[in-house]
N, CA, C and O atoms as CSV, one atom per row, in Angstrom:
chain,resi,resn,atom,element,x,y,z
A,1,MET,N,N,174.589,163.020,78.640
A,1,MET,CA,C,173.247,162.666,79.039
A,1,MET,C,C,172.640,163.733,79.940
A,1,MET,O,O,171.440,163.996,79.870
A,2,GLY,N,N,173.463,164.350,80.787
A,2,GLY,CA,C,172.968,165.375,81.699
A,2,GLY,C,C,172.413,166.584,80.973
A,2,GLY,O,O,171.417,167.159,81.411
A,3,SER,N,N,173.045,166.991,79.856
A,3,SER,CA,C,172.574,168.166,79.123
A,3,SER,C,C,171.226,167.884,78.454
A,3,SER,O,O,170.383,168.779,78.379
A,4,VAL,N,N,171.008,166.662,77.970
A,4,VAL,CA,C,169.728,166.308,77.372
A,4,VAL,C,C,168.632,166.340,78.437
A,4,VAL,O,O,167.540,166.852,78.192
A,5,PHE,N,N,168.921,165.799,79.608
A,5,PHE,CA,C,167.950,165.818,80.697
A,5,PHE,C,C,167.589,167.255,81.066
A,5,PHE,O,O,166.414,167.567,81.259
A,6,ARG,N,N,168.591,168.134,81.166
A,6,ARG,CA,C,168.314,169.541,81.514
A,6,ARG,C,C,167.459,170.210,80.433
A,6,ARG,O,O,166.560,170.990,80.744
A,7,TRP,N,N,167.742,169.903,79.165
A,7,TRP,CA,C,166.974,170.488,78.078
A,7,TRP,C,C,165.520,170.014,78.137
A,7,TRP,O,O,164.604,170.824,77.992
A,8,VAL,N,N,165.297,168.724,78.347
A,8,VAL,CA,C,163.944,168.183,78.446
A,8,VAL,C,C,163.218,168.783,79.646
A,8,VAL,O,O,162.035,169.110,79.556
A,9,ARG,N,N,163.919,168.928,80.762
A,9,ARG,CA,C,163.314,169.514,81.958
A,9,ARG,C,C,162.903,170.963,81.708
A,9,ARG,O,O,161.817,171.374,82.117
A,10,ARG,N,N,163.758,171.741,81.042
A,10,ARG,CA,C,163.407,173.132,80.715
A,10,ARG,C,C,162.194,173.183,79.801
A,10,ARG,O,O,161.298,174.006,79.989
A,11,LEU,N,N,162.170,172.297,78.810
A,11,LEU,CA,C,161.038,172.250,77.901
A,11,LEU,C,C,159.757,171.907,78.664
A,11,LEU,O,O,158.726,172.539,78.433
A,12,TYR,N,N,159.795,170.945,79.547
A,12,TYR,CA,C,158.646,170.571,80.370
A,12,TYR,C,C,158.179,171.755,81.213
A,12,TYR,O,O,156.983,172.040,81.273
A,13,LEU,N,N,159.116,172.444,81.863
A,13,LEU,CA,C,158.745,173.577,82.706
A,13,LEU,C,C,158.131,174.702,81.880
A,13,LEU,O,O,157.221,175.392,82.341
A,14,PHE,N,N,158.627,174.884,80.665
A,14,PHE,CA,C,158.065,175.906,79.776
A,14,PHE,C,C,156.592,175.604,79.487
A,14,PHE,O,O,155.742,176.484,79.624
A,15,PHE,N,N,156.287,174.361,79.086
A,15,PHE,CA,C,154.914,174.007,78.765
A,15,PHE,C,C,154.040,173.909,80.006
A,15,PHE,O,O,152.845,174.195,79.939
A,16,ALA,N,N,154.602,173.519,81.113
A,16,ALA,CA,C,153.820,173.422,82.350
A,16,ALA,C,C,153.409,174.803,82.846
A,16,ALA,O,O,152.406,174.930,83.549
A,17,ALA,N,N,154.162,175.836,82.495
A,17,ALA,CA,C,153.868,177.189,82.947
A,17,ALA,C,C,152.712,177.827,82.169
A,17,ALA,O,O,152.181,178.857,82.584
A,18,VAL,N,N,152.328,177.229,81.063
A,18,VAL,CA,C,151.273,177.777,80.221
A,18,VAL,C,C,149.918,177.284,80.736
A,18,VAL,O,O,149.745,176.096,81.011
A,19,THR,N,N,148.967,178.202,80.862
A,19,THR,CA,C,147.628,177.836,81.296
A,19,THR,C,C,146.753,177.634,80.065
A,19,THR,O,O,146.649,178.519,79.215
A,20,ARG,N,N,146.132,176.474,79.975
A,20,ARG,CA,C,145.215,176.191,78.881
A,20,ARG,C,C,143.801,176.137,79.444
A,20,ARG,O,O,143.577,175.623,80.539
A,21,ARG,N,N,142.857,176.670,78.690
A,21,ARG,CA,C,141.460,176.642,79.102
A,21,ARG,C,C,140.657,175.957,78.009
A,21,ARG,O,O,140.740,176.337,76.840
A,22,LEU,N,N,139.878,174.947,78.387
A,22,LEU,CA,C,139.058,174.214,77.428
A,22,LEU,C,C,137.871,175.076,77.019
A,22,LEU,O,O,137.240,175.725,77.854
A,23,VAL,N,N,137.577,175.074,75.725
A,23,VAL,CA,C,136.444,175.814,75.170
A,23,VAL,C,C,135.598,174.823,74.381
A,23,VAL,O,O,136.112,174.123,73.509
A,24,VAL,N,N,134.302,174.761,74.684
A,24,VAL,CA,C,133.374,173.908,73.947
A,24,VAL,C,C,132.448,174.819,73.144
A,24,VAL,O,O,131.807,175.709,73.705
A,25,LEU,N,N,132.378,174.596,71.836
A,25,LEU,CA,C,131.547,175.429,70.973
A,25,LEU,C,C,130.566,174.538,70.234
A,25,LEU,O,O,131.000,173.532,69.674
A,26,PRO,N,N,129.287,174.831,70.191
A,26,PRO,CA,C,128.656,175.960,70.863
A,26,PRO,C,C,128.653,175.766,72.377
A,26,PRO,O,O,128.843,174.658,72.878
A,27,ASP,N,N,128.434,176.870,73.094
A,27,ASP,CA,C,128.401,176.809,74.562
A,27,ASP,C,C,127.310,175.850,75.012
A,27,ASP,O,O,126.257,175.747,74.384
A,28,GLY,N,N,127.574,175.156,76.099
A,28,GLY,CA,C,126.572,174.244,76.647
A,28,GLY,C,C,126.736,172.826,76.119
A,28,GLY,O,O,127.690,172.514,75.407
A,29,ALA,N,N,125.798,171.992,76.481
A,29,ALA,CA,C,125.899,170.566,76.178
A,29,ALA,C,C,125.284,170.175,74.839
A,29,ALA,O,O,125.531,169.070,74.355
A,30,VAL,N,N,124.497,171.043,74.236
A,30,VAL,CA,C,123.756,170.677,73.027
A,30,VAL,C,C,124.555,171.045,71.779
A,30,VAL,O,O,124.898,172.212,71.591
A,31,PRO,N,N,124.856,170.062,70.919
A,31,PRO,CA,C,125.553,170.379,69.672
A,31,PRO,C,C,124.628,171.095,68.698
A,31,PRO,O,O,123.413,171.121,68.897
A,32,VAL,N,N,125.190,171.668,67.661
A,32,VAL,CA,C,124.399,172.349,66.644
A,32,VAL,C,C,124.206,171.388,65.467
A,32,VAL,O,O,125.127,170.662,65.092
A,33,THR,N,N,122.994,171.392,64.885
A,33,THR,CA,C,122.708,170.566,63.713
A,33,THR,C,C,123.072,171.352,62.470
A,33,THR,O,O,122.571,172.454,62.252
A,34,LEU,N,N,123.949,170.779,61.654
A,34,LEU,CA,C,124.374,171.462,60.432
A,34,LEU,C,C,123.272,171.422,59.385
A,34,LEU,O,O,122.466,170.493,59.344
A,35,ALA,N,N,123.252,172.438,58.548
A,35,ALA,CA,C,122.284,172.496,57.459
A,35,ALA,C,C,122.486,171.299,56.539
A,35,ALA,O,O,123.577,170.734,56.473
A,36,VAL,N,N,121.441,170.922,55.840
A,36,VAL,CA,C,121.499,169.774,54.943
A,36,VAL,C,C,122.618,169.963,53.924
A,36,VAL,O,O,122.753,171.027,53.320
A,37,GLY,N,N,123.411,168.918,53.747
A,37,GLY,CA,C,124.568,168.994,52.867
A,37,GLY,C,C,124.317,168.445,51.477
A,37,GLY,O,O,123.202,168.056,51.129
A,38,VAL,N,N,125.371,168.423,50.702
A,38,VAL,CA,C,125.343,167.889,49.341
A,38,VAL,C,C,126.159,166.601,49.321
A,38,VAL,O,O,126.767,166.236,50.326
A,39,ALA,N,N,126.174,165.912,48.178
A,39,ALA,CA,C,126.917,164.654,48.061
A,39,ALA,C,C,128.402,164.914,47.854
A,39,ALA,O,O,128.797,165.984,47.393
A,40,PHE,N,N,129.225,163.919,48.202
A,40,PHE,CA,C,130.664,163.992,47.928
A,40,PHE,C,C,130.862,164.284,46.438
A,40,PHE,O,O,130.064,163.854,45.605
A,41,GLY,N,N,131.904,164.999,46.118
A,41,GLY,CA,C,132.211,165.290,44.724
A,41,GLY,C,C,131.496,166.514,44.186
A,41,GLY,O,O,131.837,167.014,43.114
A,42,VAL,N,N,130.508,166.997,44.920
A,42,VAL,CA,C,129.792,168.209,44.529
A,42,VAL,C,C,130.421,169.372,45.288
A,42,VAL,O,O,130.877,169.199,46.418
A,43,ALA,N,N,130.447,170.545,44.681
A,43,ALA,CA,C,131.012,171.715,45.355
A,43,ALA,C,C,130.328,171.944,46.703
A,43,ALA,O,O,129.152,171.625,46.875
A,44,TRP,N,N,131.072,172.495,47.643
A,44,TRP,CA,C,130.488,172.774,48.967
A,44,TRP,C,C,129.295,173.696,48.805
A,44,TRP,O,O,129.310,174.573,47.941
A,45,PRO,N,N,128.255,173.518,49.622
A,45,PRO,CA,C,127.073,174.366,49.492
A,45,PRO,C,C,127.399,175.822,49.832
A,45,PRO,O,O,128.343,176.107,50.568
A,46,ALA,N,N,126.601,176.730,49.281
A,46,ALA,CA,C,126.826,178.154,49.550
A,46,ALA,C,C,126.479,178.500,50.989
A,46,ALA,O,O,127.093,179.388,51.580
A,47,GLY,N,N,125.499,177.805,51.556
A,47,GLY,CA,C,125.074,178.088,52.923
A,47,GLY,C,C,125.965,177.423,53.950
A,47,GLY,O,O,126.765,176.547,53.622
A,48,TYR,N,N,125.823,177.838,55.177
A,48,TYR,CA,C,126.592,177.275,56.283
A,48,TYR,C,C,125.787,177.440,57.558
A,48,TYR,O,O,124.777,178.142,57.586
A,49,THR,N,N,126.247,176.783,58.614
A,49,THR,CA,C,125.625,176.889,59.925
A,49,THR,C,C,126.602,177.590,60.851
A,49,THR,O,O,127.788,177.259,60.868
A,50,VAL,N,N,126.119,178.549,61.617
A,50,VAL,CA,C,126.967,179.228,62.597
A,50,VAL,C,C,127.048,178.341,63.835
A,50,VAL,O,O,126.039,178.097,64.496
A,51,VAL,N,N,128.248,177.862,64.147
A,51,VAL,CA,C,128.466,177.033,65.331
A,51,VAL,C,C,128.533,177.916,66.567
A,51,VAL,O,O,127.991,177.566,67.615
A,52,ALA,N,N,129.196,179.057,66.448
A,52,ALA,CA,C,129.294,180.015,67.556
A,52,ALA,C,C,129.376,181.419,66.970
A,52,ALA,O,O,130.111,181.657,66.011
A,53,ALA,N,N,128.619,182.349,67.552
A,53,ALA,CA,C,128.638,183.736,67.081
A,53,ALA,C,C,130.010,184.367,67.287
A,53,ALA,O,O,130.411,185.247,66.526
A,54,THR,N,N,130.729,183.920,68.314
A,54,THR,CA,C,132.105,184.356,68.546
A,54,THR,C,C,132.826,183.258,69.315
A,54,THR,O,O,132.226,182.551,70.125
A,55,VAL,N,N,134.130,183.126,69.047
A,55,VAL,CA,C,134.915,182.130,69.787
A,55,VAL,C,C,135.383,182.685,71.118
A,55,VAL,O,O,135.945,181.952,71.932
A,56,GLY,N,N,135.157,183.974,71.349
A,56,GLY,CA,C,135.541,184.589,72.613
A,56,GLY,C,C,136.613,185.639,72.438
A,56,GLY,O,O,137.004,185.975,71.320
A,57,ALA,N,N,137.084,186.155,73.568
A,57,ALA,CA,C,138.042,187.261,73.562
A,57,ALA,C,C,139.465,186.823,73.233
A,57,ALA,O,O,140.326,187.665,72.979
A,58,LYS,N,N,139.722,185.520,73.236
A,58,LYS,CA,C,141.060,185.008,72.932
A,58,LYS,C,C,140.971,184.037,71.767
A,58,LYS,O,O,139.945,183.388,71.563
A,59,ALA,N,N,142.045,183.944,71.012
A,59,ALA,CA,C,142.101,182.974,69.921
A,59,ALA,C,C,141.959,181.568,70.489
A,59,ALA,O,O,142.413,181.290,71.599
A,60,VAL,N,N,141.328,180.686,69.724
A,60,VAL,CA,C,141.194,179.290,70.149
A,60,VAL,C,C,141.900,178.386,69.158
A,60,VAL,O,O,142.076,178.725,67.988
A,61,ARG,N,N,142.299,177.231,69.656
A,61,ARG,CA,C,142.915,176.212,68.813
A,61,ARG,C,C,142.025,174.975,68.869
A,61,ARG,O,O,141.911,174.330,69.912
A,62,ILE,N,N,141.399,174.650,67.748
A,62,ILE,CA,C,140.484,173.513,67.677
A,62,ILE,C,C,141.299,172.229,67.603
A,62,ILE,O,O,142.199,172.104,66.774
A,63,PHE,N,N,140.974,171.263,68.486
A,63,PHE,CA,C,141.701,169.997,68.459
A,63,PHE,C,C,140.796,168.796,68.244
A,63,PHE,O,O,141.292,167.703,67.971
A,64,GLN,N,N,139.477,168.965,68.359
A,64,GLN,CA,C,138.577,167.832,68.151
A,64,GLN,C,C,137.244,168.310,67.623
A,64,GLN,O,O,136.750,169.368,68.014
A,65,VAL,N,N,136.663,167.523,66.730
A,65,VAL,CA,C,135.334,167.793,66.200
A,65,VAL,C,C,134.480,166.578,66.543
A,65,VAL,O,O,134.744,165.473,66.069
A,66,ASP,N,N,133.460,166.784,67.364
A,66,ASP,CA,C,132.541,165.705,67.736
A,66,ASP,C,C,131.317,165.778,66.841
A,66,ASP,O,O,130.612,166.787,66.813
A,67,MET,N,N,131.073,164.704,66.111
A,67,MET,CA,C,129.910,164.633,65.238
A,67,MET,C,C,129.022,163.496,65.724
A,67,MET,O,O,129.512,162.419,66.064
A,68,SER,N,N,127.724,163.735,65.757
A,68,SER,CA,C,126.801,162.738,66.282
A,68,SER,C,C,125.446,162.886,65.608
A,68,SER,O,O,125.206,163.831,64.857
A,69,ASN,N,N,124.562,161.928,65.894
A,69,ASN,CA,C,123.173,161.974,65.463
A,69,ASN,C,C,123.006,162.209,63.958
A,69,ASN,O,O,122.269,163.109,63.557
A,70,PRO,N,N,123.680,161.412,63.121
A,70,PRO,CA,C,123.500,161.602,61.675
A,70,PRO,C,C,122.077,161.248,61.261
A,70,PRO,O,O,121.477,160.330,61.819
A,71,SER,N,N,121.538,161.973,60.285
A,71,SER,CA,C,120.176,161.675,59.831
A,71,SER,C,C,120.137,160.347,59.078
A,71,SER,O,O,119.085,159.710,59.015
A,72,VAL,N,N,121.261,159.917,58.508
A,72,VAL,CA,C,121.401,158.626,57.834
A,72,VAL,C,C,122.776,158.091,58.194
A,72,VAL,O,O,123.737,158.857,58.273
A,73,VAL,N,N,122.883,156.791,58.413
A,73,VAL,CA,C,124.183,156.196,58.731
A,73,VAL,C,C,124.996,156.126,57.448
A,73,VAL,O,O,124.773,155.258,56.604
A,74,THR,N,N,125.939,157.048,57.311
A,74,THR,CA,C,126.817,157.119,56.142
A,74,THR,C,C,128.036,157.931,56.527
A,74,THR,O,O,128.129,158.404,57.659
A,75,ASP,N,N,128.963,158.099,55.616
A,75,ASP,CA,C,130.142,158.921,55.873
A,75,ASP,C,C,129.815,160.386,55.600
A,75,ASP,O,O,129.088,160.713,54.662
A,76,TYR,N,N,130.369,161.260,56.442
A,76,TYR,CA,C,130.173,162.698,56.304
A,76,TYR,C,C,131.516,163.399,56.237
A,76,TYR,O,O,132.516,162.899,56.753
A,77,GLU,N,N,131.534,164.557,55.601
A,77,GLU,CA,C,132.664,165.472,55.676
A,77,GLU,C,C,132.134,166.766,56.263
A,77,GLU,O,O,131.082,167.259,55.854
A,78,VAL,N,N,132.859,167.310,57.215
A,78,VAL,CA,C,132.486,168.592,57.800
A,78,VAL,C,C,133.643,169.555,57.569
A,78,VAL,O,O,134.803,169.223,57.810
A,79,ARG,N,N,133.311,170.736,57.104
A,79,ARG,CA,C,134.314,171.769,56.867
A,79,ARG,C,C,134.061,172.906,57.843
A,79,ARG,O,O,132.951,173.431,57.920
A,80,LEU,N,N,135.086,173.281,58.584
A,80,LEU,CA,C,134.992,174.388,59.539
A,80,LEU,C,C,135.598,175.636,58.932
A,80,LEU,O,O,136.516,175.572,58.115
A,81,GLY,N,N,135.063,176.772,59.350
A,81,GLY,CA,C,135.590,178.046,58.878
A,81,GLY,C,C,135.309,179.130,59.899
A,81,GLY,O,O,134.652,178.897,60.914
A,82,TYR,N,N,135.817,180.316,59.616
A,82,TYR,CA,C,135.576,181.448,60.502
A,82,TYR,C,C,135.579,182.728,59.679
A,82,TYR,O,O,136.064,182.755,58.548
A,83,GLY,N,N,135.030,183.785,60.266
A,83,GLY,CA,C,135.098,185.095,59.632
A,83,GLY,C,C,133.750,185.755,59.452
A,83,GLY,O,O,132.698,185.186,59.745
A,84,ALA,N,N,133.824,186.974,58.960
A,84,ALA,CA,C,132.641,187.795,58.735
A,84,ALA,C,C,131.902,187.325,57.484
A,84,ALA,O,O,132.466,186.619,56.648
A,85,ILE,N,N,130.641,187.720,57.364
A,85,ILE,CA,C,129.824,187.357,56.205
A,85,ILE,C,C,130.512,187.841,54.935
A,85,ILE,O,O,130.876,189.011,54.822
A,86,GLY,N,N,130.682,186.942,53.993
A,86,GLY,CA,C,131.314,187.274,52.718
A,86,GLY,C,C,132.828,187.235,52.737
A,86,GLY,O,O,133.464,187.368,51.692
A,87,ALA,N,N,133.418,187.055,53.918
A,87,ALA,CA,C,134.885,187.021,54.027
A,87,ALA,C,C,135.328,185.802,54.832
A,87,ALA,O,O,136.278,185.876,55.612
A,88,GLU,N,N,134.639,184.686,54.639
A,88,GLU,CA,C,134.931,183.486,55.411
A,88,GLU,C,C,136.255,182.853,54.983
A,88,GLU,O,O,136.620,182.883,53.808
A,89,THR,N,N,136.961,182.283,55.950
A,89,THR,CA,C,138.167,181.490,55.712
A,89,THR,C,C,137.811,180.065,56.091
A,89,THR,O,O,137.336,179.817,57.200
A,90,TRP,N,N,138.038,179.116,55.173
A,90,TRP,CA,C,137.641,177.723,55.398
A,90,TRP,C,C,138.852,176.835,55.569
A,90,TRP,O,O,139.840,176.972,54.848
A,91,PHE,N,N,138.774,175.911,56.536
A,91,PHE,CA,C,139.782,174.871,56.708
A,91,PHE,C,C,139.378,173.684,55.831
A,91,PHE,O,O,138.243,173.622,55.359
A,92,GLY,N,N,140.291,172.754,55.614
A,92,GLY,CA,C,139.979,171.543,54.861
A,92,GLY,C,C,138.948,170.697,55.589
A,92,GLY,O,O,138.712,170.898,56.780
A,93,PRO,N,N,138.331,169.752,54.884
A,93,PRO,CA,C,137.269,168.942,55.498
A,93,PRO,C,C,137.793,167.923,56.504
A,93,PRO,O,O,138.925,167.448,56.406
A,94,VAL,N,N,136.944,167.601,57.468
A,94,VAL,CA,C,137.191,166.555,58.456
A,94,VAL,C,C,136.225,165.424,58.124
A,94,VAL,O,O,135.018,165.656,58.061
A,95,THR,N,N,136.722,164.208,57.911
A,95,THR,CA,C,135.874,163.077,57.558
A,95,THR,C,C,135.343,162.405,58.816
A,95,THR,O,O,136.088,162.162,59.766
A,96,TYR,N,N,134.059,162.112,58.812
A,96,TYR,CA,C,133.379,161.499,59.953
A,96,TYR,C,C,132.907,160.109,59.567
A,96,TYR,O,O,132.094,159.951,58.656
A,97,ASN,N,N,133.416,159.107,60.262
A,97,ASN,CA,C,132.995,157.724,60.031
A,97,ASN,C,C,132.301,157.194,61.277
A,97,ASN,O,O,132.678,156.153,61.815
A,98,LEU,N,N,131.286,157.918,61.730
A,98,LEU,CA,C,130.487,157.548,62.897
A,98,LEU,C,C,131.302,157.531,64.176
A,98,LEU,O,O,131.090,156.667,65.027
A,99,ALA,N,N,132.227,158.464,64.331
A,99,ALA,CA,C,133.024,158.606,65.549
A,99,ALA,C,C,133.527,160.044,65.633
A,99,ALA,O,O,133.486,160.782,64.648
A,100,SER,N,N,134.000,160.436,66.812
A,100,SER,CA,C,134.589,161.759,66.969
A,100,SER,C,C,135.929,161.793,66.245
A,100,SER,O,O,136.567,160.757,66.060
A,101,VAL,N,N,136.344,162.964,65.843
A,101,VAL,CA,C,137.594,163.105,65.106
A,101,VAL,C,C,138.537,164.003,65.892
A,101,VAL,O,O,138.229,165.168,66.144
A,102,THR,N,N,139.693,163.455,66.282
A,102,THR,CA,C,140.740,164.263,66.896
A,102,THR,C,C,141.684,164.688,65.788
A,102,THR,O,O,142.192,163.847,65.045
A,103,LEU,N,N,141.918,165.965,65.673
A,103,LEU,CA,C,142.740,166.491,64.588
A,103,LEU,C,C,144.223,166.235,64.854
A,103,LEU,O,O,144.652,166.260,66.007
A,104,PRO,N,N,145.010,165.991,63.808
A,104,PRO,CA,C,146.441,165.733,64.003
A,104,PRO,C,C,147.212,166.974,64.463
A,104,PRO,O,O,148.306,166.855,65.015
A,105,PHE,N,N,146.651,168.150,64.238
A,105,PHE,CA,C,147.246,169.409,64.690
A,105,PHE,C,C,146.104,170.405,64.879
A,105,PHE,O,O,145.078,170.304,64.206
A,106,PRO,N,N,146.271,171.356,65.779
A,106,PRO,CA,C,145.161,172.283,66.050
A,106,PRO,C,C,144.952,173.292,64.922
A,106,PRO,O,O,145.895,173.691,64.238
A,107,LEU,N,N,143.705,173.689,64.749
A,107,LEU,CA,C,143.338,174.734,63.798
A,107,LEU,C,C,143.072,176.004,64.591
A,107,LEU,O,O,142.218,176.010,65.478
A,108,GLU,N,N,143.779,177.059,64.291
A,108,GLU,CA,C,143.635,178.290,65.084
A,108,GLU,C,C,142.593,179.213,64.478
A,108,GLU,O,O,142.589,179.475,63.276
A,109,VAL,N,N,141.708,179.700,65.344
A,109,VAL,CA,C,140.687,180.675,64.967
A,109,VAL,C,C,140.965,181.940,65.772
A,109,VAL,O,O,141.015,181.886,67.000
A,110,PRO,N,N,141.148,183.087,65.096
A,110,PRO,CA,C,141.449,184.328,65.803
A,110,PRO,C,C,140.321,184.754,66.756
A,110,PRO,O,O,139.162,184.382,66.571
A,111,ALA,N,N,140.676,185.520,67.752
A,111,ALA,CA,C,139.728,186.008,68.755
A,111,ALA,C,C,138.587,186.779,68.095
A,111,ALA,O,O,138.789,187.485,67.107
A,112,GLY,N,N,137.394,186.635,68.651
A,112,GLY,CA,C,136.238,187.406,68.221
A,112,GLY,C,C,135.580,186.956,66.925
A,112,GLY,O,O,134.611,187.581,66.493
A,113,GLN,N,N,136.064,185.905,66.295
A,113,GLN,CA,C,135.523,185.462,65.009
A,113,GLN,C,C,134.331,184.528,65.177
A,113,GLN,O,O,134.223,183.815,66.174
A,114,ARG,N,N,133.434,184.538,64.185
A,114,ARG,CA,C,132.348,183.551,64.134
A,114,ARG,C,C,132.943,182.216,63.715
A,114,ARG,O,O,133.873,182.176,62.909
A,115,LEU,N,N,132.414,181.122,64.256
A,115,LEU,CA,C,132.830,179.788,63.851
A,115,LEU,C,C,131.707,179.176,63.032
A,115,LEU,O,O,130.558,179.154,63.473
A,116,LEU,N,N,132.028,178.678,61.839
A,116,LEU,CA,C,131.042,178.195,60.881
A,116,LEU,C,C,131.316,176.744,60.517
A,116,LEU,O,O,132.425,176.252,60.722
A,117,ALA,N,N,130.309,176.052,59.977
A,117,ALA,CA,C,130.507,174.678,59.516
A,117,ALA,C,C,129.563,174.375,58.352
A,117,ALA,O,O,128.470,174.930,58.250
A,118,GLN,N,N,130.019,173.479,57.481
A,118,GLN,CA,C,129.235,172.949,56.372
A,118,GLN,C,C,129.416,171.439,56.369
A,118,GLN,O,O,130.362,170.922,56.964
A,119,ASN,N,N,128.508,170.730,55.699
A,119,ASN,CA,C,128.709,169.286,55.592
A,119,ASN,C,C,128.348,168.751,54.223
A,119,ASN,O,O,127.525,169.312,53.500
A,120,ARG,N,N,129.005,167.628,53.888
A,120,ARG,CA,C,128.684,166.822,52.703
A,120,ARG,C,C,128.588,165.379,53.190
A,120,ARG,O,O,129.137,165.032,54.236
A,121,ASP,N,N,127.892,164.547,52.428
A,121,ASP,CA,C,127.829,163.131,52.815
A,121,ASP,C,C,127.854,162.264,51.573
A,121,ASP,O,O,127.768,162.761,50.450
A,122,ALA,N,N,127.972,160.959,51.786
A,122,ALA,CA,C,128.111,160.022,50.680
A,122,ALA,C,C,126.875,159.966,49.787
A,122,ALA,O,O,126.970,159.610,48.612
A,123,ILE,N,N,125.718,160.317,50.342
A,123,ILE,CA,C,124.468,160.232,49.593
A,123,ILE,C,C,123.999,161.608,49.125
A,123,ILE,O,O,123.552,161.766,47.989
A,124,GLY,N,N,124.106,162.597,50.006
A,124,GLY,CA,C,123.618,163.951,49.726
A,124,GLY,C,C,122.271,164.177,50.380
A,124,GLY,O,O,121.436,163.273,50.432
A,125,GLY,N,N,122.060,165.396,50.883
A,125,GLY,CA,C,120.767,165.746,51.458
A,125,GLY,C,C,120.570,165.344,52.905
A,125,GLY,O,O,119.431,165.276,53.367
A,126,ASN,N,N,121.647,165.074,53.640
A,126,ASN,CA,C,121.532,164.665,55.040
A,126,ASN,C,C,122.242,165.660,55.944
A,126,ASN,O,O,122.974,166.531,55.474
A,127,ASN,N,N,122.017,165.522,57.255
A,127,ASN,CA,C,122.685,166.421,58.187
A,127,ASN,C,C,123.265,165.635,59.356
A,127,ASN,O,O,122.984,164.449,59.533
A,128,VAL,N,N,124.086,166.329,60.151
A,128,VAL,CA,C,124.767,165.733,61.294
A,128,VAL,C,C,124.941,166.829,62.348
A,128,VAL,O,O,125.045,168.007,62.006
A,129,ASP,N,N,124.973,166.444,63.627
A,129,ASP,CA,C,125.195,167.393,64.717
A,129,ASP,C,C,126.695,167.547,64.960
A,129,ASP,O,O,127.460,166.593,64.815
A,130,VAL,N,N,127.103,168.760,65.331
A,130,VAL,CA,C,128.528,169.041,65.526
A,130,VAL,C,C,128.754,169.821,66.812
A,130,VAL,O,O,127.998,170.732,67.149
A,131,LYS,N,N,129.805,169.444,67.515
A,131,LYS,CA,C,130.317,170.185,68.665
A,131,LYS,C,C,131.831,170.248,68.473
A,131,LYS,O,O,132.448,169.270,68.051
A,132,VAL,N,N,132.427,171.398,68.780
A,132,VAL,CA,C,133.843,171.618,68.558
A,132,VAL,C,C,134.541,171.809,69.908
A,132,VAL,O,O,134.089,172.593,70.743
A,133,LEU,N,N,135.634,171.093,70.110
A,133,LEU,CA,C,136.446,171.249,71.317
A,133,LEU,C,C,137.718,171.989,70.949
A,133,LEU,O,O,138.394,171.646,69.979
A,134,ALA,N,N,138.033,173.008,71.734
A,134,ALA,CA,C,139.202,173.833,71.487
A,134,ALA,C,C,139.810,174.243,72.808
A,134,ALA,O,O,139.270,173.932,73.869
A,135,TYR,N,N,140.927,174.936,72.748
A,135,TYR,CA,C,141.543,175.461,73.959
A,135,TYR,C,C,142.160,176.810,73.662
A,135,TYR,O,O,142.492,177.127,72.519
A,136,THR,N,N,142.307,177.595,74.711
A,136,THR,CA,C,143.045,178.861,74.618
A,136,THR,C,C,144.335,178.693,75.397
A,136,THR,O,O,144.429,177.856,76.295
A,137,ILE,N,N,145.313,179.484,75.051
A,137,ILE,CA,C,146.553,179.523,75.827
A,137,ILE,C,C,146.604,180.902,76.458
A,137,ILE,O,O,146.617,181.922,75.770
A,138,GLU,N,N,146.633,180.908,77.787
A,138,GLU,CA,C,146.587,182.183,78.518
A,138,GLU,C,C,147.899,182.466,79.194
A,138,GLU,O,O,148.043,183.495,79.854
């Protein structure tokens, strides 16, 4: 039992020594309104909305997507991505059922990258506001 306790204590001290900094994207209190989306089952739209021009000097790990102010009360899917124009990398969609979504594992975005988002909804032609919560490990 003593060796398990020592192992858990070492693990705790390892994680406690890491400094995490909360990052809210876009900067400030106002979320970004995503461009009008398409209906479920239709290919993702070619256009996207820039959530942040850069995630900053350090890589971030996204752990929550806050969606609010839907133009119509319905289900939405939001897809996040990052990268330069024409070379975007997209993560799988996050489903929004009129509440914030905490991700089961963080999505890492490399330092200096643009953060992008697209949306689809059950009806098509609607939009939703998005704010992304992430952290850096310093």
